[in-house]
C-alpha positions in Angstrom: -14.7 19.6 10.3 -11.6 21.5 9.2 -9.2 19.3 11.2 -10.8 16.1 10.0 -10.2 17.2 6.4 -6.7 18.4 7.1 -5.5 15.2 8.7 -7.4 12.6 6.7 -6.2 10.9 3.5 -9.1 10.9 1.0 -7.1 8.9 -1.5 -6.6 5.2 -0.5 -3.9 2.9 -1.6 -4.1 1.9 -5.3 -6.0 5.0 -6.4 -4.8 7.8 -8.6 -2.5 10.4 -6.9 -2.1 8.2 -3.9 1.7 8.9 -3.5 1.3 12.6 -3.7 -1.6 12.6 -1.2 0.2 10.3 1.2 3.4 12.4 0.9 1.5 15.6 2.1 -0.1 13.6 4.9 3.1 12.2 6.1 4.9 15.5 6.1 2.1 17.2 8.0 1.9 14.4 10.6 5.7 14.5 11.1 5.7 18.3 11.6 2.9 18.0 14.1 4.6 15.2 16.1 7.9 17.1 16.3 6.0 20.3 17.1 4.3 18.6 20.1 7.6 17.3 21.4 9.2 20.7 21.0 6.3 22.5 22.7 6.5 20.1 25.7 10.2 20.7 26.0 9.7 24.5 25.8 6.9 24.4 28.4 9.0 22.4 30.8 12.0 24.7 30.4 9.9 27.9 30.8 8.1 26.5 33.9 11.1 25.2 35.8 14.0 27.2 34.2 16.1 24.1 33.5 16.1 21.1 31.2 15.9 18.6 34.0 12.2 18.1 34.4 9.5 15.6 33.7 8.3 17.3 30.5 11.7 17.0 29.0 11.5 13.2 29.4 8.0 13.2 27.9 9.3 15.4 25.0 12.2 13.0 24.3 9.9 10.0 24.4 7.6 11.9 22.0 10.4 12.0 19.5 10.1 8.2 19.0 6.8 8.3 17.1 7.9 11.6 15.4 11.0 9.9 14.1 9.0 6.9 12.9 6.8 9.3 11.1 9.8 11.0 9.6 11.0 7.7 8.1 7.6 7.2 6.4 7.7 10.8 5.1 11.2 10.2 3.6 10.0 7.0 2.0 7.1 8.7 0.3 9.2 11.7 -0.7 11.3 9.5 -2.9 8.5 8.6 -5.3 6.1 10.5 -7.6 2.5 9.7 -8.6 1.6 8.6 -12.1 1.7 11.6 -14.5 -1.6 13.2 -15.5 -0.9 12.5 -19.2 -0.1 8.8 -18.6 -3.2 8.4 -16.3 -5.5 9.9 -18.9 -4.1 7.7 -21.7 -4.5 4.6 -19.6 -8.0 5.4 -18.4 -9.2 5.4 -22.0 -8.2 1.7 -22.4 -8.9 0.3 -18.9 -12.6 0.7 -18.5 -14.0 -2.4 -16.7 -10.6 -3.7 -15.4 -9.5 -3.6 -11.8 -6.8 -0.9 -11.9 -4.2 0.1 -9.3 -2.2 3.3 -9.5 1.0 4.4 -7.8 2.2 1.0 -6.6 5.7 0.9 -5.0 6.9 -2.6 -4.2 9.9 -2.8 -1.9 12.4 -5.6 -1.5 15.7 -5.9 0.3 17.7 -4.9 -2.7 15.4 -2.5 -4.7 12.2 -0.5 -4.9 10.0 -1.1 -7.9 7.7 1.7 -8.9 4.8 0.6 -11.1 2.7 3.6 -12.0 -0.4 1.6 -13.2 -1.4 -2.0 -12.8 -4.4 -3.8 -14.4 -5.6 -7.1 -13.0 -7.9 -9.5 -14.9 -8.1 -13.0 -13.4 -4.6 -14.5 -13.3 -3.2 -11.8 -15.6 -1.4 -8.8 -14.2 -0.1 -6.1 -16.5 1.6 -2.9 -15.4 3.2 0.3 -16.7 6.3 2.0 -15.3 7.4 5.4 -16.4 11.0 4.3 -15.4 12.6 3.3 -18.7 15.2 1.2 -16.9 12.7 -0.8 -14.9 14.3 -4.1 -13.8 11.7 -6.5 -15.1 13.3 -9.8 -14.4 14.1 -9.0 -10.8 10.5 -7.6 -10.3 9.0 -10.8 -11.8 10.9 -12.9 -9.4 10.0 -10.8 -6.4 6.3 -10.4 -7.1 6.0 -14.0 -8.3 7.3 -15.3 -5.0 4.9 -13.0 -3.1 1.9 -14.1 -5.1 2.8 -17.8 -4.7 3.2 -17.4 -0.9 -0.3 -15.9 -0.8 -1.7 -19.0 -2.7 -2.1 -17.5 -6.2 -0.9 -20.0 -8.8 -0.2 -19.5 -12.5 -0.4 -15.7 -12.3 1.4 -14.0 -15.2 2.9 -10.6 -14.7 4.2 -8.3 -17.4 5.4 -4.7 -16.9 5.6 -2.4 -19.9 7.7 0.8 -20.2 6.2 1.7 -23.6 2.8 3.3 -23.1 1.5 2.4 -26.6 2.3 -1.3 -26.1 0.7 -1.1 -22.7 -2.5 0.4 -23.9 -2.7 -2.3 -26.6 -2.3 -5.0 -24.0 -5.1 -3.3 -21.9 -7.4 -3.5 -24.9 -6.6 -7.3 -25.2 -7.2 -7.8 -21.5 -10.8 -6.5 -22.0 -11.5 -9.7 -24.0 -10.1 -12.1 -21.4 -12.4 -14.3 -19.4 -13.0 -12.6 -16.0 -12.9 -14.5 -12.8 -14.0 -11.8 -10.3 -13.0 -13.7 -7.2 -9.5 -14.4 -8.5 -9.1 -10.8 -9.8 -10.1 -9.3 -6.4 -7.8 -11.7 -4.5 -4.8 -10.9 -6.7 -5.5 -7.2 -6.5 -5.8 -7.4 -2.7 -2.5 -9.2 -2.4 -0.8 -6.6 -4.6 -2.2 -3.7 -2.5 -1.2 -5.4 0.8 2.5 -5.6 -0.2 2.8 -2.1 -1.8 4.1 0.9 0.1 
């Protein structure tokens, strides 16, 4: 029971504190993978007295998944979860909407960190704590992804002013809801986020 809780991620993609939870998981997994490789190397060296043995080969091959895990850990270390103050302010205005937290969208040129997204039908609004968020580049990037997945006429707006964002969330509560469209758009956004 202890091991299961230690190595599982209770927080799934799109939920509050996802980035912080995933960061801890990736670091722990990376340390474990490198620890296994190091212990195999040490066991082979202690047993045979030299590095030239089969366990050394297994230890070197074990560094491949460990290195892949390290890349994931480095990616998650670069980003922070939505602040508690922002999350509490947003939750007061987003009751009944499909909400996604801690979304990081990657492209070849940039990474776009959107701390909160609300989806209602073909309307997607988000908030980024980054004051210099490159809105136009993000709209082009995410618009192309949504079109490729078959979602037409989706409007996307990212706010950097929390007050304006909460006002827009209140307006979204009055929009007509198409649950199947909302779920499909949210699923696409979750599938392309880090």
